[in-house]
C-alpha positions as CSV (number, residue, x, y, z in Angstrom):
1,M,7.3,22.5,75.4
2,L,11.0,22.0,74.8
3,S,11.3,19.9,77.9
4,A,8.9,17.5,76.3
5,F,10.8,17.1,73.2
6,I,14.1,16.6,75.2
7,A,12.2,14.1,77.3
8,A,11.3,12.1,74.1
9,V,14.9,11.7,73.3
10,C,15.6,10.6,76.7
11,S,12.8,8.1,76.5
12,A,14.4,6.5,73.4
13,G,17.8,6.5,75.3
14,I,16.5,4.8,78.3
15,D,14.6,2.2,76.3
16,T,17.6,1.2,74.2
17,T,20.0,1.3,77.3
18,N,17.7,-1.0,79.3
19,K,17.5,-3.2,76.4
20,F,21.2,-3.6,76.2
21,L,21.4,-4.2,80.2
22,L,18.5,-6.6,80.3
23,A,18.7,-8.5,77.0
24,K,22.4,-8.2,76.0
25,L,23.9,-8.2,79.3
26,K,21.2,-10.5,80.9
27,L,21.3,-8.3,84.1
28,P,18.9,-10.0,86.5
29,L,15.9,-7.8,87.9
30,K,17.2,-8.4,91.4
31,Y,20.4,-6.2,90.4
32,Y,18.8,-3.9,87.9
33,L,15.9,-2.5,89.7
34,P,17.6,-1.6,93.0
35,Y,20.7,-0.4,91.5
36,I,19.1,1.7,88.8
37,F,16.9,3.3,91.4
38,A,20.0,4.0,93.7
39,F,21.8,5.7,90.9
40,L,18.5,7.7,90.2
41,V,18.5,8.9,93.9
42,V,22.1,10.1,93.5
43,I,21.4,12.0,90.1
44,S,18.0,13.4,91.3
45,G,19.5,14.4,94.7
46,L,22.2,16.5,92.7
47,V,19.4,18.1,90.6
48,L,17.5,19.0,93.9
49,F,20.8,20.5,95.5
50,F,21.2,22.9,92.7
51,V,17.4,23.7,91.8
52,K,15.0,25.2,94.6
53,S,12.2,23.2,95.2
54,P,9.7,24.5,97.8
55,V,6.8,22.4,98.9
56,G,3.3,23.8,98.6
57,V,0.7,24.4,101.3
58,G,-1.1,21.2,102.0
59,A,1.4,19.0,100.5
60,F,1.3,16.6,103.4
61,S,-2.4,16.6,104.0
62,F,-4.3,13.2,103.9
63,H,-5.4,13.8,100.3
64,Y,-1.9,14.3,98.9
65,I,-0.3,11.5,100.8
66,F,-2.9,9.1,99.7
67,L,-2.4,10.1,96.0
68,F,1.5,9.8,96.5
69,L,1.2,6.3,98.0
70,V,-1.0,5.1,95.2
71,M,1.4,6.6,92.8
72,I,4.3,4.8,94.3
73,A,2.4,1.5,94.0
74,A,1.7,2.2,90.3
75,A,5.5,3.2,89.7
76,V,6.8,0.0,91.4
77,S,4.2,-2.2,89.4
78,W,5.2,-0.9,86.1
79,N,8.8,-0.8,86.7
80,I,8.7,-4.5,87.6
81,L,6.5,-5.3,84.5
82,I,8.4,-3.3,82.0
83,S,12.0,-4.8,83.1
84,E,10.5,-8.3,82.8
85,S,9.1,-7.6,79.3
86,L,12.3,-5.9,78.0
87,Q,14.2,-9.2,79.1
88,T,12.0,-11.3,77.0
89,E,10.3,-9.3,74.3
90,P,12.1,-8.1,71.1
91,L,12.4,-4.3,71.2
92,H,9.8,-3.7,68.5
93,E,7.3,-6.0,69.9
94,Y,7.5,-4.3,73.3
95,E,7.1,-1.0,71.7
96,L,3.9,-2.2,69.9
97,I,2.2,-2.6,73.2
98,I,3.8,0.5,75.0
99,L,2.5,2.6,72.1
100,M,-1.0,2.2,73.6
101,T,0.2,4.3,76.6
102,P,-0.7,7.6,74.9
103,L,-4.1,6.6,74.3
104,I,-4.8,5.1,77.7
105,T,-3.2,8.1,79.5
106,I,-5.1,10.6,77.4
107,I,-8.4,8.8,78.3
108,L,-7.7,8.7,81.9
109,A,-6.5,12.4,81.9
110,T,-9.8,13.2,80.1
111,V,-11.8,11.4,82.8
112,F,-10.1,12.5,85.9
113,L,-8.6,15.9,84.9
114,P,-11.1,18.4,83.7
115,A,-8.5,20.7,82.3
116,E,-7.2,18.2,79.9
117,R,-10.6,17.7,78.2
118,N,-9.8,18.7,74.5
119,I,-11.4,16.8,71.7
120,H,-8.6,17.8,69.3
121,I,-5.9,16.4,71.6
122,F,-7.8,13.4,72.3
123,L,-8.4,12.6,68.5
124,A,-4.7,13.2,67.9
125,G,-3.7,10.8,70.5
126,I,-6.1,8.2,69.2
127,V,-4.9,8.7,65.7
128,S,-1.3,8.4,66.3
129,S,-1.8,5.5,68.7
130,L,-3.7,3.5,66.3
131,A,-1.4,4.3,63.3
132,L,1.4,2.9,65.2
133,I,-0.5,-0.2,66.4
134,A,-1.8,-0.8,62.8
135,A,1.7,-0.5,61.6
136,K,3.0,-3.2,64.1
137,M,0.1,-5.5,64.4
138,K,0.3,-9.1,63.0
139,S,-2.0,-11.9,63.3
140,H,0.0,-13.5,66.1
141,H,-0.5,-10.3,68.2
142,L,-4.2,-11.3,68.5
143,I,-3.0,-14.0,71.0
144,L,-1.2,-12.1,73.9
145,S,1.8,-14.0,75.3
146,K,2.6,-13.8,78.9
147,S,5.2,-11.2,78.5
148,A,2.8,-9.1,76.4
149,K,0.1,-9.3,78.9
150,R,2.6,-8.0,81.5
151,T,3.5,-5.1,79.2
152,L,-0.1,-4.2,78.7
153,L,-0.8,-4.2,82.4
154,A,2.4,-1.9,82.8
155,V,0.8,0.6,80.3
156,F,-2.2,1.0,82.6
157,F,0.0,1.6,85.6
158,I,2.1,4.1,83.8
159,A,-1.0,6.0,82.4
160,L,-2.3,5.9,86.0
161,E,0.9,7.2,87.4
162,S,0.8,10.2,84.9
163,V,-2.7,11.4,86.2
164,L,-1.7,11.1,89.8
165,L,1.6,12.8,89.1
166,R,-0.3,15.9,87.6
167,Q,-2.4,16.3,90.7
168,L,0.8,15.9,93.0
169,L,2.4,18.7,90.9
170,V,-0.1,21.2,92.2
171,V,1.9,21.1,95.6
172,F,5.3,19.7,94.7
173,T,7.9,21.0,92.2
174,P,9.3,18.4,89.7
175,P,12.6,18.0,91.3
176,I,11.4,17.5,94.9
177,L,8.5,15.2,93.8
178,Y,10.9,13.0,91.5
179,F,13.5,12.7,94.4
180,I,10.8,11.5,96.9
181,R,9.5,9.2,94.4
182,V,12.9,7.4,93.5
183,I,14.1,7.3,97.1
184,V,10.9,5.4,98.2
185,I,11.0,3.2,95.2
186,A,14.7,2.5,95.8
187,I,14.0,1.4,99.4
188,V,11.1,-0.9,98.2
189,F,13.4,-2.6,95.6
190,F,16.2,-3.0,98.0
191,W,13.9,-4.5,100.4
192,M,12.3,-6.9,97.9
193,Y,15.4,-8.0,96.2
194,R,18.2,-7.6,98.7
195,P,21.0,-7.4,96.2
196,D,24.7,-7.8,96.8
197,A,27.2,-5.4,95.3
198,N,29.2,-7.9,93.1
199,V,27.3,-6.6,90.0
200,L,29.0,-3.3,90.3
201,K,32.3,-4.9,89.7
202,H,31.3,-5.5,86.3
203,R,32.1,-2.2,84.4
204,A,29.7,-2.7,81.4
205,A,26.8,-3.3,83.8
206,T,27.7,-0.3,86.0
207,V,28.3,2.1,83.0
208,G,25.1,0.9,81.5
209,L,23.1,1.6,84.8
210,I,24.5,5.1,85.1
211,I,23.7,5.8,81.6
212,A,20.2,4.6,82.0
213,A,19.7,6.6,85.2
214,L,20.8,9.6,83.4
215,F,18.3,9.1,80.6
216,G,15.6,8.3,83.3
217,A,16.1,11.0,85.5
218,G,16.3,13.6,82.4
219,L,13.0,11.8,81.0
220,M,11.0,12.0,84.2
221,I,12.0,15.4,85.6
222,L,11.5,17.0,82.1
223,K,8.2,15.3,81.7
224,Y,7.0,16.6,85.1
225,Y,7.9,20.2,83.9
226,A,5.9,19.6,80.6
227,F,3.0,18.4,82.6
228,I,2.9,21.7,84.4
229,K,3.4,23.9,81.1
230,I,1.3,22.2,78.5
231,G,-0.6,19.4,80.3
232,V,-0.5,15.7,80.5
233,S,-2.1,15.1,77.0
234,K,0.1,17.2,74.9
235,T,3.1,16.0,76.7
236,T,2.2,12.4,76.2
237,I,1.6,12.9,72.3
238,I,5.0,14.7,72.1
239,L,6.6,11.7,74.0
240,L,5.5,9.4,71.1
241,L,8.8,10.6,69.5
242,G,10.6,8.3,71.9
243,P,9.2,5.2,70.3
244,V,10.0,6.7,66.9
245,L,13.6,7.1,67.9
246,T,13.8,3.7,69.5
247,Y,12.9,2.3,66.0
248,F,16.1,3.5,64.8
249,S,18.1,1.8,67.6
250,S,16.0,-1.3,67.0
251,Y,16.9,-1.3,63.2
252,F,20.6,-0.2,63.4
253,Y,21.8,-1.5,66.8
254,F,19.7,-4.6,67.7
255,R,19.3,-5.7,64.0
256,E,15.6,-5.9,64.5
257,R,14.7,-4.8,60.9
258,K,11.2,-6.4,60.1
259,D,8.6,-4.1,58.7
260,F,10.8,-0.9,59.2
261,K,9.1,0.8,56.2
262,K,5.7,0.5,57.9
263,D,7.4,2.0,61.1
264,L,8.7,5.1,59.0
265,I,5.1,5.6,57.7
266,A,3.8,5.4,61.3
267,A,6.5,7.9,62.5
268,G,5.1,10.3,59.8
269,V,1.6,9.9,61.2
270,I,3.1,10.8,64.7
271,I,4.7,13.7,63.7
272,I,1.7,15.1,61.8
273,C,-0.3,14.5,65.1
274,I,2.2,16.3,67.2
275,V,2.1,19.3,64.9
276,Y,-1.7,19.2,65.0
277,S,-1.8,18.9,68.8
278,L,0.5,21.9,69.1
279,A,-1.4,24.0,66.6
280,V,-4.8,23.7,68.2
281,K,-5.8,25.7,71.3
């Protein structure tokens, strides 16, 4: 359970760092995506070196290879879509749509993972998501911008990947699954964008990429462990603390201070829902 709470902190950290890289430094995607995953490969490789990660029986059967390939397709898709959104959307606007992720994840988990079918967790996810959406919703949100549509599509792919990951974690440990995931995605992005290494000469960009990679690896590996220990649905609700913490960086660092009181009320609803979801069996 602790891994889920630490993952929530990492979630806020990576959103804030990515906003700095993509919006403040205007780092192009053709550099950001390949090199962030290159650093993720290095960091996850170091974790794998120190943590024993055996592979379960049947891991390389057609069933799990197919699930892995679909998971990679979903992961590549949402990483591209999220990065594009962070470049163009204000952080608080981006978070509005991302907050739909728990609701969609819990719905998909309920449909495809029988062990996740818990009406109490389902209701907690709905209430917490809708509370935050209500706090952030404005009349202009009824007309989705092109960027908002990208983020909405990314939400579906994030939710789909979570369901697929839970099934893959039956035969893979978190460190080995994450390492294989990032190395394949890194290859895909280097093939897609073919970046040169000039961007790494810029200290701010390189440091930002390393920090983002540290937060990203921490988030994902800890989330994988939480999936195993407490399930996809409970982990997803706890990870809502990430957006709550992101509000504070939005307010204090990026000076996006609109409707901050409503954000605080929504944050209170999230905390209540987390406590409720942890209290029920």
